[in-house]
N, C-alpha and C positions, 0 to 999 in steps of 0.2 A: 276326735279324741277329747271328749269333754271331760274324762275322768282320769287321765294320766298323762305324763310326759316321758319323753326319752331323751337322755343327755349322753353324749360321748365326750370324755374328758380325756386329755393326755396329761399324765401326772409324771413328772420328772424325778422327783424326790419327796422325802417327808411323806410316809404312808398315812400319816394322820391328818394331813392337811385337807385332803378331798372330804373325807367323812365330817371333819369339823366345819367346813365350809358349807356342805349340804345341810348339816343339822342346824346351823345358824341361819342360813337363808330360809329354810323351810319353816323353822319355828318363828322367825320374824315375819315371814308372810302370813302364817296362820294368825298371828297376833294381829297384824294390820286387817286382815280379811274379817276376823271375829268382831273387831271394834267397828269397822265400817258398817257391816250388816247386823250389828247387834245379837251376835251368836256366842255361845259358849262351847267349850269342847273341842275335841280334836277335828281338825279340817281334813286331815288325809286317812284314808282307811287303815293303812299299815305303814311301817317303816319302809324307806326306800330300799330298793335291791340293787346291788352292785356286782358286778363280775369283772374280774381281772382278764384282760385280753392279752395273751402272751404268744399268739402267732398270727401270720397274715391271713390264712383262711378263716380264722375266727373274726378278725378284724373286718374281712370282706362280708361275712355273714352279718355281723352286727350292724355295720353301716347300711347294708341292703335292708335288714329288718326295720331299722329306724325310719329309713326314707320310704319304704313301702307300706308302713304301718297304718297311715290314714287311709280310709277307703277311696278317696280320689287323690291319691299320693302325687300324681303329676301336677296338680294345681292347688295343693293344699297350702294356704296362705301362711300357716305358721310353721312350716317346714323350713329346713335350712337347705333344702335342694337348690333354690335359686342361687345360693352362694356357691355351689358346686358347678352350676351352668354359667356363671359369670354374670347373671342378670342382677345380682346384688352384691355388695361388699361391706365388711365390717372388719375392724381390727382384730376383734376377739372370735372371729369365726376363721378356722384355718382349714379350708378344703383341700389345700395343696397336699397335706399329709396322707389323705386318702387318695387324691388323684394322682399321686406318684405311683401308686400301685396300678394305675392304669395308663401309664406313659404320659401322665399329665393331660389326658384327654377327657373333657366333660363328655364328649360324644361316646367314648368307650364306656364310661361309667354309666351314662343313661342307658346304653345298650345292655349292659350287665344287669341293671335294675329291671328293665323291660322283659329280659329274657328269662327271669326266674319264676318259677312256680312258687307261690307264697307258702305252700305246705312242704316243700321239698328242701330241707336244710342241706342236704348233700350236693345239690346242684351247684351251688357256688364254688365248691372245691372242684367238681368235675369241669365246670366252665373255664375255670383259670387254668386247669391242667391241660386243656386243649388249645389254649393261646399260644 
């Protein structure tokens, strides 16, 4: 994934906080990167995209999409998946909020990820309906 990133944020209040945070972070990073490498102009192809997640099936789908996006998703070193399996910990990564949807089982979550066809968006909902 050399040309993009995926982030999943939980926002509790202040609808402008997240867009402002991302604007400042991405602008600051662009300035840093351009100075470091002697470049000018935009660093990113386009504005970031954001979606409001307002139901559990969509949350399942997004979480699966993010973790399965890298070609070698099970071993991709820049993925947060290792935080979901307990292999790594950080105060700012909160896998429990997703794992709660899988009875706090990283094994069930990994089974969920592995059982999905990457092109079948409806499978996530079907999988959960049969649990």
